[in-house]
C-alpha angles and dihedrals in degrees: 000000000000118000093238091056091050090052091052092049093049091047091052091049092053091048092051092050091049092052091048093051092049092053092050092050091051092050091048091050091051092050092047090051091049092056098044113127100175098106096275123127107275139162114204122211114261111274095027118137115201121222112271122219119220113231125220094258095053101266129112131245127195142066122313119190119355091239091059092042091052091049091053091057098040094097094257118128109269116226114263092232135031132186106275093219130093097001149338116239110247104246125202088254114058117252105249121212109200122203108277126202118190097162097107115097128212131195115231115188136126087263095055102033121061116194113210125196107233098169136019117348145292139184121213133213135174110272139182095262134072090274137045120270115251130212120194114237101178144025123280093017123177130174121183140177121260126268090256091065121085128196105171094151142356134068129321116186136169139169110239133195108189132199130231116273097013140089121244127185154115128282130213140156087052125171129163142145093216129094095207120035149137108183107323116099094002140100128210147128121248130197108195152161103241131218089236094062098261135110112235137196100199137177132211110196112186090329097316114120123214136166114235095181137352126196130183110239134169113236137142142201095251104061130058119243127200113228117195133177121192105198116193128160090344091306116127120209108187124199137183117197089344095307117122108230106161136026118181140163123184128215090222106029128187113260102206119119105198123105141193150145130276132197126177098197139040116264100037112135131211117194141162091030110188131180125180140157089232120099102238104190 
């Protein structure tokens, strides 16, 4: 083979290798850009799941699927509450975890907590728990603790026997300036057995009702069901008969600390009411 031909062949081989290396570097750069998670503008390939960072209180923060991440930054109103597991959608505004102190202890007994009827009617009778048992005697009945009582965190549980066609549940996060109220001019969360056959975690914010989470659950008007809310750092974990059904944490939570019971129809019964600062999971 002539020397000039060998030189041409070697030159072409070097050129081919250089072009191949350049293409690989460009592909790698594109992939690296796609997976950046440092605040820069990125678009992840479809199906990618970003790494999630565990927060101090046991939740997760970070993007989930690109489709959901894109929706959260599309300009549409983001929902006020997302399932806490497995992730929180990464909103345009960073999720802020404020310092949280749950070291203070409160005493919750029938001697220290006075339930007041603020709507409808109840009768009371000595029960097996720390508090009296309550039976609803009217429609739209609500009984709450006094302003001197604080439940900023802990566990609130109650056995509930509901009635057909009405909602029955427990109230917390309550704040109001009124002495008599149902929903108008008041703010609170409510975890309830609904008349439509669902379990709801609802929110009334200055009289405006919204559903934070709804779960289908089989219950009846014959048996008694234990409702329990574990409330920690504005995160609500809601149980029925020991089964976790709903976990929810809002970006803008209510800040009230009063609690109570709510029954829509006459005949509903609340028993074994228990309130503690401990997290009874």
